[in-house]
LUMSE-666847 format. One line per 2 residues: their letters; for each residue x, y, z of N, C-alpha, C. Coordinates in steps of 0.1 Angstrom, whole numbers, plus 2048, in hexadecimal, padded with zeros to 3 digits. Example, Ala and Ser with C-alpha at 12.3 -4.5 7.8 and 13.67 -1.06 7.14 Angstrom:
2
AS	884/7C7/84E/87B/7D3/84E/884/7DF/84E; 880/7EA/847/889/7F5/847/881/800/84F
***
This chain:
325
MA	62D/5B9/7B0/62C/5A8/7B3/637/5AF/7C3; 636/5A7/7CA/63E/5A5/7D4/646/598/7D1
YR	655/598/7D3/65D/58C/7D2/663/58C/7DF; 666/57F/7E2/673/57B/7EE/67D/57E/7EB
AD	681/581/7DE/68F/584/7D8/692/58A/7D0; 6A1/58F/7C9/6A0/595/7C1/6A6/590/7B4
IA	6AB/581/7B8/6B0/579/7AF/6B0/56B/7B3; 6AA/562/7AD/6AC/553/7B2/6B6/548/7A8
VL	6BC/543/7B0/6C5/538/7AC/6C2/52A/7AA; 6BF/525/7A1/6C0/516/7A1/6CC/511/7A0
YE	6CD/506/7A8/6D7/4FE/7A9/6D7/4F3/7AD; 6E4/4E8/7AA/6E1/4DA/7AF/6EC/4D2/7B6
HP	6F9/4D9/7AE/705/4D5/7B8/706/4DD/7C8; 709/4D4/7CE/709/4D8/7DD/715/4E2/7E0
EW	71E/4E3/7D6/72B/4EF/7D7/72E/4FB/7CF; 72E/4F3/7C2/72B/4FC/7B5/72A/50A/7BC
QK	71C/50C/7BE/716/51B/7C1/71B/524/7CE; 720/51C/7D3/725/523/7E1/72C/530/7E1
PL	736/532/7D7/73F/53E/7D6/733/548/7CF; 72A/546/7C5/720/54E/7C3/717/552/7CE
FA	713/54B/7D5/70B/54F/7DF/714/558/7EB; 71D/554/7EC/724/55C/7F5/727/56B/7F0
AL	72A/569/7E1/728/57A/7DB/720/583/7DC; 712/57D/7D8/709/580/7DB/704/587/7E7
ER	709/57C/7F1/707/583/7FD/710/58E/801; 719/58E/7FD/724/59B/803/720/5A8/7F9
RG	719/5A6/7F0/712/5B1/7EB/705/5B5/7EC; 6FE/5AC/7FA/6F2/5B1/7FD/6E8/5AB/7F3
VR	6EA/5A4/7E7/6DD/5A1/7E1/6D5/598/7E7; 6C5/59B/7E6/6BA/592/7EC/6BD/585/7E0
YA	6BE/57A/7E3/6C3/56C/7DA/6B7/563/7E5; 6AE/55B/7DA/6AA/54C/7DE/6B0/542/7DC
SV	6B5/536/7DF/6BB/52C/7DA/6B2/524/7DA; 6B4/51C/7CD/6A7/512/7C9/6B0/506/7C6
DL	6B1/4FB/7CF/6B8/4F0/7D0/6B1/4E4/7C6; 6B2/4E2/7B9/6A9/4DC/7B1/6AA/4CB/7B5
KH	6B6/4C9/7BD/6B5/4B7/7BF/6A5/4B1/7C6; 6A3/4BA/7D0/693/4B5/7D5/68C/4C3/7D8
AA	67F/4C5/7CC/679/4D0/7CA/66E/4CC/7C7; 664/4D0/7C7/658/4D1/7C4/651/4E3/7C1
FS	649/4E2/7B6/642/4F0/7B3/634/4EE/7AE; 62C/4FA/7B0/620/4F8/7AD/620/502/7A0
SD	616/4FF/797/611/50B/78D/60C/518/792; 609/516/7A0/604/525/7A0/60F/52A/7AE
DV	61A/524/7B0/624/52C/7B7/626/53C/7B1; 628/545/7B9/62E/552/7B6/63A/552/7B3
PL	642/553/7AA/64D/555/7A4/657/55C/7B5; 663/553/7B5/66A/55B/7C1/670/568/7BF
AP	673/569/7B1/67A/576/7AE/678/578/7A1; 67A/583/79C/679/58A/790/681/581/786
LY	68D/57D/78A/699/579/781/6A1/56E/788; 6A0/562/77D/6A6/555/783/6AF/552/77C
FN	6BA/54E/782/6C8/549/77D/6C8/53A/77B; 6CA/534/770/6CA/525/772/6D9/522/772
QA	6DE/518/77C/6EA/511/780/6E9/503/780; 6DE/4FD/77B/6DC/4F0/77A/6E8/4E8/773
SP	6EC/4DE/771/6F4/4D6/76A/6F1/4CA/768; 6F8/4C6/758/6F1/4B8/753/6F5/4AD/757
SA	703/4B3/761/70A/4A7/769/705/4A3/775; 6F9/4A4/779/6F1/4A6/783/6EE/495/787
YV	6EC/490/77B/6EB/482/77F/6F7/478/780; 701/47E/77C/70D/477/784/710/477/793
RG	707/483/79A/709/481/7A6/6FB/47C/7AE; 6F4/473/7A7/6E7/470/7AE/6DA/476/7AC
ST	6DF/485/7A5/6D2/48C/7A5/6CA/492/795; 6CA/481/790/6C5/482/784/6B6/48A/782
RA	6AF/48A/78A/6A2/48D/789/6A3/4A1/78A; 6AD/4A6/78F/6B0/4B2/790/6B1/4BC/780
VP	6B2/4B4/778/6B2/4B7/76C/6A6/4B9/763; 69E/4AE/760/690/4B1/75E/688/4BC/768
YA	688/4BB/770/682/4C8/77C/686/4D5/777; 694/4D7/775/697/4E6/774/692/4E7/766
LA	692/4E1/75C/68E/4E3/74F/67E/4E6/751; 678/4DC/759/667/4E1/75A/665/4EF/75D
YM	66D/4EE/76A/66C/4FD/775/66E/50C/76A; 677/509/764/67C/515/75B/676/517/750
RA	670/508/74B/663/50C/740/656/514/743; 652/510/753/645/514/758/649/522/75E
LE	653/527/761/657/535/765/65A/53D/757; 65E/539/74C/65E/543/73C/650/543/73B
IR	648/537/73A/63A/53C/735/632/544/73B; 639/546/746/630/54F/74F/634/55E/74F
GV	640/55D/747/649/56D/742/654/56F/74C; 658/563/754/662/569/75F/66D/566/758
RV	679/570/75A/686/56E/750/68E/565/757; 694/55A/74E/69C/550/757/6AB/551/74C
LN	6B6/558/753/6C2/559/750/6C7/546/74C; 6CE/544/741/6D0/538/73B/6C4/52D/741
GS	6BC/534/73B/6AD/52C/73C/6AC/521/735; 6A0/51B/734/69E/50F/72E/6A5/50A/720
AA	6A5/513/714/6AE/514/709/6B7/511/70B; 6C0/518/712/6CF/519/714/6D0/50D/71B
FS	6C8/505/726/6CA/4FC/72B/6CA/4EC/723; 6BE/4EB/718/6BC/4E3/710/6C9/4E1/709
LE	6CC/4EE/701/6D7/4ED/6FA/6E4/4E4/703; 6E7/4E9/712/6F2/4E3/716/6F0/4D5/718
LS	6E3/4CE/71B/6DF/4C0/71C/6E3/4B8/710; 6E5/4BF/706/6E5/4B7/6F9/6F2/4BA/6F0
KT	6FA/4B0/6EE/704/4B2/6E7/702/4B1/6DA; 6F7/4A9/6D6/6F2/4AA/6C7/6EE/4B6/6C3
AQ	6E8/4C1/6CD/6E1/4CE/6C8/6EB/4D8/6C7; 6F7/4D5/6D0/702/4DB/6D1/708/4DA/6C2
AA	70C/4D2/6BD/714/4CD/6B2/70B/4D3/6A7; 6FD/4D1/6A8/6F5/4D7/69C/6F4/4E9/69C
LL	6F9/4EC/6A8/6F7/4FA/6A6/707/4FD/6A5; 70F/4F9/6A6/71B/4FF/6A2/71A/4FD/693
RE	715/4EE/68E/716/4EE/67E/70F/4F8/676; 700/4FE/681/6FA/509/677/703/514/67A
LD	70C/519/684/711/524/680/720/522/67C; 721/516/675/72D/516/66D/73B/519/674
IP	73A/511/67F/747/513/688/74A/504/685; 757/505/686/75C/4F9/685/75A/4EF/694
AP	755/4E5/693/752/4D9/69E/756/4CB/698; 755/4C0/69F/757/4B5/69E/749/4B0/695
RT	74F/4A5/68C/741/4A1/68A/73A/493/691; 72D/496/694/727/48D/69D/71C/482/697
WT	71B/479/69F/713/46B/699/70A/468/6A7; 6FE/46C/6A8/6F3/466/6B2/6EB/45F/6AF
FN	6EC/453/6BB/6E6/447/6BB/6DE/441/6C7; 6D4/439/6C7/6CE/432/6CD/6D0/426/6CE
DA	6D6/41F/6C2/6D7/412/6C4/6E4/40D/6B8; 6EC/409/6BE/6F9/404/6B8/6F9/3FD/6AA
AA	6F1/3F2/6A8/6EC/3EC/69B/6E9/3F8/694; 6E2/402/696/6DD/410/68F/6E5/415/687
LR	6F3/418/691/6FF/421/68E/707/417/685; 70A/40A/686/70F/401/681/70E/406/66F
AR	700/405/66E/6F9/404/661/705/414/659; 707/419/662/711/427/65D/71E/429/65E
AT	722/41A/662/731/41C/669/73B/420/65B; 737/41D/651/743/422/645/744/42F/648
EL	73E/439/64F/73D/446/651/745/44A/65E; 74A/441/666/74D/447/670/762/444/671
PF	766/44E/673/776/44F/671/779/44A/680; 77D/43E/682/782/43D/690/78E/443/690
PL	794/442/69D/78E/446/6AA/782/44F/6AA; 777/44C/6B4/770/454/6B7/76F/458/6C4
LL	768/464/6C9/763/464/6D8/75A/460/6D9; 755/457/6E6/747/451/6E7/743/459/6F3
KP	737/463/6F3/734/46B/6FD/723/469/6FE; 720/470/70A/713/46E/70C/70B/478/708
EQ	6FD/478/702/6F8/483/6FD/6F6/48E/70A; 6F3/489/714/6F2/495/720/6FE/490/728
GG	709/499/725/713/49A/72C/717/49C/739; 722/499/741/722/49F/750/731/497/756
SG	739/4A2/755/744/4A0/75E/74D/495/757; 74C/496/74B/755/48B/741/752/47C/742
AR	747/47E/74A/742/46A/74D/73E/464/742; 746/456/741/741/451/736/749/454/729
IQ	751/45C/729/756/462/71A/764/45B/718; 763/452/70A/770/44B/70A/770/449/6FD
LI	77F/44A/6F9/785/446/6E9/77F/437/6E5; 77A/436/6DB/775/429/6D2/77D/428/6C6
ER	786/41D/6C6/78D/419/6B9/788/415/6AF; 77D/40B/6B3/777/405/6A9/768/402/6AB
FA	760/3FF/6A0/754/3FB/6A4/750/3F1/6AF; 758/3E7/6AC/759/3D8/6B6/758/3DD/6C5
QL	762/3E8/6C6/761/3EB/6D7/754/3F0/6DB; 752/3FA/6D3/744/401/6D7/73B/3F9/6D8
EK	736/3EC/6D2/72C/3E2/6D0/730/3DA/6E0; 738/3D8/6E4/742/3CF/6EE/73D/3D7/6F9
LL	73E/3E4/6FB/73D/3EC/705/72F/3EF/707; 725/3F0/6FF/716/3F2/701/710/3E6/705
AA	719/3DA/701/710/3CD/705/715/3C9/711; 721/3CD/716/724/3CC/723/721/3D6/730
QP	71C/3E2/72B/718/3EC/734/70B/3F3/72C; 702/3EE/731/6F5/3F5/72B/6ED/400/735
DY	6F5/403/73F/6F4/410/746/6FC/41A/740; 704/416/734/70C/422/72E/700/42D/726
WA	6F5/425/723/6EA/42E/720/6E8/43C/725; 6E4/43B/734/6E2/443/73B/6E8/454/73A
PD	6E2/45E/73F/6D2/45D/741/6CA/45E/738; 6CC/461/72C/6C1/464/722/6C0/45A/714
NL	6C6/450/715/6C6/443/70E/6CA/448/6FB; 6D4/455/700/6D8/459/6F1/6E9/457/6F2
LL	6F1/456/6EB/6FF/455/6EC/702/45B/6DD; 70C/460/6DB/714/466/6D1/723/461/6D1
LQ	727/463/6C4/736/460/6BD/738/46D/6B8; 745/471/6BF/749/481/6B6/755/47D/6B1
EY	759/485/6A9/767/484/69F/771/489/6AB; 77C/481/6AA/787/483/6B1/795/48B/6AA
FP	796/496/6B2/7A2/49C/6AD/7AF/49C/6B7; 7BC/497/6B5/7C3/494/6BE/7C8/4A1/6BF
TD	7CF/4A7/6CD/7D4/4B3/6CE/7DE/4B1/6D8; 7E7/4BF/6D5/7F5/4BC/6DC/7EF/4C0/6EB
PE	7F5/4B3/6F0/7F4/4B3/700/7F6/4C1/70B; 803/4C3/704/80A/4D2/70B/802/4E0/70C
RG	7F6/4DD/701/7EF/4E9/6FE/7E4/4E9/704; 7DC/4DB/700/7D2/4D8/70A/7C3/4DF/6FF
IV	7BA/4E1/709/7AE/4EB/704/7AB/4F5/707; 7A8/4FF/6FF/7A2/50B/703/792/50D/709
RM	78F/511/717/783/513/717/780/523/71D; 776/529/715/774/536/715/765/538/720
EF	765/540/725/75A/544/72D/753/551/72B; 747/553/728/742/55D/724/738/565/730
LG	734/56B/730/72B/575/738/724/57E/730; 713/57F/731/70E/589/72A/713/58A/71B
GE	71A/57F/716/71D/582/707/72B/585/706; 734/588/712/73D/58D/70F/74A/582/716
LL	755/584/70E/760/57D/714/763/57F/724; 761/577/72B/767/57A/738/773/573/73C
YA	779/56B/738/786/568/73A/78B/559/731; 794/555/72C/796/549/728/7A1/543/72C
MR	7A0/537/72C/7AD/52B/731/7B2/520/72B; 7BF/51D/72A/7C0/50F/725/7BE/505/731
VI	7BB/4FF/72B/7B8/4EF/734/7C3/4E0/72F; 7CC/4DD/738/7D3/4CF/734/7CD/4C4/73C
SH	7C7/4BB/732/7BF/4B3/73A/7C6/4A3/73F; 7D4/4A2/738/7D9/499/73D/7D1/48C/73B
GR	7C5/488/733/7BE/482/72E/7B0/47D/735; 7B2/486/73E/7A4/488/744/797/491/73B
FN	78B/48C/73E/783/48F/738/77A/49B/743; 777/49B/74F/773/4A4/754/77A/4AB/756
LC	779/4BB/751/77D/4C4/74D/778/4D0/755; 76C/4CD/761/767/4D6/768/76F/4E3/76E
PS	770/4EF/76C/779/4F7/76F/778/4FB/77C; 76E/4F8/787/76A/4F8/795/777/4F1/79B
PV	77B/4F9/7A5/785/4F6/7B0/780/4E9/7BA; 773/4E5/7B9/76C/4DD/7C1/76F/4D1/7B9
CN	770/4D0/7AD/76B/4C2/7A1/77B/4C2/79D; 784/4CA/79B/793/4CC/797/79D/4D1/79F
PD	79E/4D0/7A8/7A9/4DB/7B1/7B5/4D9/7AC; 7BF/4E1/7B2/7CE/4DE/7AC/7D4/4D2/7B1
DG	7D1/4CA/7B6/7D6/4BE/7B8/7CB/4B2/7BE; 7CC/4A5/7BB/7C4/49D/7C2/7B6/49E/7B5
DG	7AD/498/7BC/79E/491/7B7/798/49E/7BB; 78D/4A1/7B7/77F/4AB/7BC/776/4A0/7C0
VC	76A/4A9/7C3/760/4A0/7CA/759/49B/7BD; 759/4A2/7B2/752/499/7A7/75C/493/79D
EV	764/494/7A1/770/48B/797/76C/47B/78E; 76B/47D/782/766/472/77E/778/469/782
PS	779/45B/787/784/454/78A/78E/454/780; 79B/459/786/7A4/457/778/7B4/457/77E
AA	7BF/452/778/7CC/44F/781/7D6/459/779; 7CC/462/771/7D5/46D/76A/7D7/478/773
PP	7E2/481/770/7E7/48E/77A/7D9/495/778; 7D9/4A1/784/7CF/4A9/783/7CF/4B0/776
VE	7BF/4B4/773/7BC/4C0/768/7C3/4CB/76D; 7CD/4D3/760/7D3/4E2/766/7C9/4EB/75E
FY	7CB/4F6/763/7C1/500/75E/7CD/50F/75E; 7CE/517/752/7D9/51E/750/7CE/52D/74C
AY	7D0/538/750/7CB/544/74A/7D2/546/73D; 7C8/548/730/7CE/54A/724/7CA/555/720
RD	7CF/55F/71B/7CC/56D/718/7CD/572/709; 7D2/564/700/7D9/56A/6F3/7CB/561/6ED
VP	7BF/562/6F0/7B3/55B/6E5/7B1/563/6D8; 7B1/559/6D1/7AF/55D/6C0/7A2/566/6C0
AQ	7A2/572/6BC/798/57A/6B9/78D/571/6B2; 790/566/6A8/785/561/6A4/780/556/6AC
AV	784/550/6B6/781/548/6BF/772/550/6C6; 779/55B/6C8/770/562/6D5/764/56A/6CF
QW	768/56A/6BF/759/572/6B8/751/561/6B7; 758/555/6B5/74F/54A/6B3/745/548/6C0
GK	74C/54A/6CB/748/547/6D9/73C/54F/6DC; 73D/55E/6D6/732/565/6D8/727/562/6D0
RI	72B/55B/6C5/71E/558/6BA/717/54D/6C1; 721/546/6C7/718/536/6CE/712/53C/6DE
AA	718/546/6E0/70F/54A/6EE/701/550/6EC; 702/556/6E0/6F6/561/6DB/6EC/554/6D7
AG	6F1/54B/6CD/6EA/544/6C8/6E1/53C/6D0; 6EB/538/6DA/6E1/52C/6E5/6DD/534/6EF
KL	6DA/541/6F0/6D4/547/6F9/6D8/544/709; 6E9/546/707/6F1/543/714/6F2/54F/71C
DV	6EF/551/726/6F1/55E/72B/701/55E/735; 705/551/73B/710/54C/73E/714/543/73A
CG	722/53F/732/723/532/72C/732/530/72C; 737/524/72E/746/51D/727/746/516/71E
IE	74E/51C/712/74F/515/706/75C/50D/704; 75E/505/700/76D/4FE/700/76C/4FB/6EE
YL	77D/4FD/6ED/781/4FA/6DE/78F/4F5/6E1; 793/4EB/6D6/7A0/4E5/6D4/7A5/4EB/6C8
EA	7B1/4E9/6CA/7BA/4ED/6BE/7C0/4E2/6B6; 7BB/4DE/6AA/7BF/4D2/69E/7CA/4D3/69C
AD	7D0/4C9/69B/7E2/4CA/692/7DF/4D3/687; 7D9/4D6/680/7D6/4DD/674/7D4/4EB/678
GR	7D5/4EC/684/7D0/4FB/685/7C2/4FE/689; 7B9/4F6/685/7AC/4FB/686/7A9/4FB/694
LI	7A0/506/699/798/504/6A5/78D/4FD/69F; 789/4F5/6AF/77D/4EA/6AC/775/4EB/6B9
FY	76B/4F3/6B6/761/4F4/6C5/75C/4E7/6C6; 756/4E3/6CE/753/4D3/6D5/74B/4D4/6E3
DI	74B/4DE/6EC/742/4DF/6F8/73E/4EB/6FC; 730/4EB/6FC/72C/4F8/703/723/4F2/711
NA	728/4FC/71B/723/4FD/729/71B/50A/72C; 710/505/732/708/50F/736/70A/511/744
NS	70A/506/74D/70F/50A/758/71F/50C/75B; 720/517/75D/732/51B/758/736/51E/769
NL	73D/514/76B/747/513/779/752/51D/778; 750/528/77E/760/52E/77C/76C/52C/784
RP	775/52C/77E/782/52C/78C/788/536/78E; 787/539/79A/78E/547/7A2/798/549/79E
SI	7A2/53D/7A0/7B0/542/79F/7B8/546/791; 7AB/541/787/7B2/546/77A/7AC/554/775
AQ	79C/557/77A/79A/563/779/7A3/570/782; 7A7/56A/78C/7B0/573/794/7BE/579/78E
EF	7C1/570/784/7CD/573/77B/7C8/57B/771; 7BD/57F/76E/7B7/589/766/7B2/594/76F
GF	7B4/594/77D/7B4/59F/786/7A5/5A4/78A; 79E/595/78C/78E/59A/78F/78B/58C/794
DP	781/590/79F/778/584/7A4/76E/57F/79D; 76E/572/798/762/570/78B/756/570/78E
FE	752/56F/79A/745/56F/7A5/73E/57E/7A3; 749/585/7A8/745/590/7A9/73C/599/79C
RV	745/592/790/742/598/787/736/590/780; 730/581/784/725/57C/783/71A/586/78B
VD	71C/585/797/714/590/79D/712/59D/798; 71A/5A7/792/716/5B0/78B/711/5B1/780
FL	710/5A5/779/70A/5A0/76C/6FC/59E/772; 6F9/595/77C/6EB/596/782/6E3/5A0/787
VR	6EC/5A9/78D/6E6/5B6/793/6E0/5BF/789; 6E7/5C0/778/6E6/5C6/76F/6DA/5C2/76C
ER	6D6/5B6/766/6CC/5AD/763/6C3/5AE/769; 6C2/5AE/77B/6B3/5B1/77E/6B2/5C0/77B
KR	6BA/5C6/77E/6B4/5D8/77B/6AD/5D7/76D; 6B2/5CF/762/6AB/5D4/755/69A/5C9/757
TH	69D/5BF/75D/691/5B8/75C/686/5BF/765; 68B/5C9/76F/684/5D3/77A/67F/5DD/770
AA	686/5E0/765/684/5EE/75F/679/5E6/753; 679/5DB/74F/66C/5D6/745/661/5D4/74D
ED	663/5D1/759/657/5D1/763/64F/5DC/764; 65A/5E6/763/64F/5F5/766/649/5F8/75A
ET	652/5F7/74F/64D/5F8/73F/640/5F0/740; 63F/5E7/73D/632/5DF/73D/628/5E4/747
AF	62A/5E5/755/61E/5ED/75E/61A/5F9/756; 620/5FF/755/61C/60D/74F/617/60F/73D
A	619/602/738/616/600/72A/609/603/729
***
């Protein structure tokens, strides 16, 4: 089959993928960029490439691109049914879209994680109010850039909020309450980036009370607000290279990546007051921070291109084996 490109990249954000596209161009890799915001495909379409790389984000809806998410899922599923390989494909993306599924996966893997209550009706949740150890974090099922996350001190506060803001249920009419763990604000949380199942680098993230911890410099520059920042009066988020990641944290991260079919991912955990590592967020669309990777001595997007080229060769070899079988 004659393909238009060696690799097709699915994307939605207008800025996040520019460093990846630039790295692909520097390396002379033929790629097709597929903008998910305004798109259409046919069941008869010839695939653009033998290998696709999904970079869609659950946060598309906060940028007015709500339709990009279901389109990405439909397109990837159609490709996969036809035998086209998709990195960070529909299974990985479905996991990223559901904080409930992430909580279930962490429980199944016996990895420490916050207890989570998912609900579509506050009255139904009230019937379980005795289980809820307030304060708790209110989060959307389909997260995005820290939008609509807040600390809930008591059940009446939750009821008042939902009554006053019915659009809080967007985009999928599911919310969850998640166990809250106070942390040392000077230490923040830890985000590990994995590429091909191996740790690429880790960093400490000091939030200053913000919930949008996206590591892209576009979203969280070194000073001021980013283009997709959730408004906040707090100081900017700070990112620091973290070299002494506990071996247990790395091992747990690898298990999450393997079980979630995550080819590239960012996994976050916090350090509880009693010393436990609590894993709470899994990101399939991993926005890499060049300044942090440079402290480790490499360009993160060059590493991603290395990985994509290797996987393209593997796909080509598998095609040849099938052709001569």
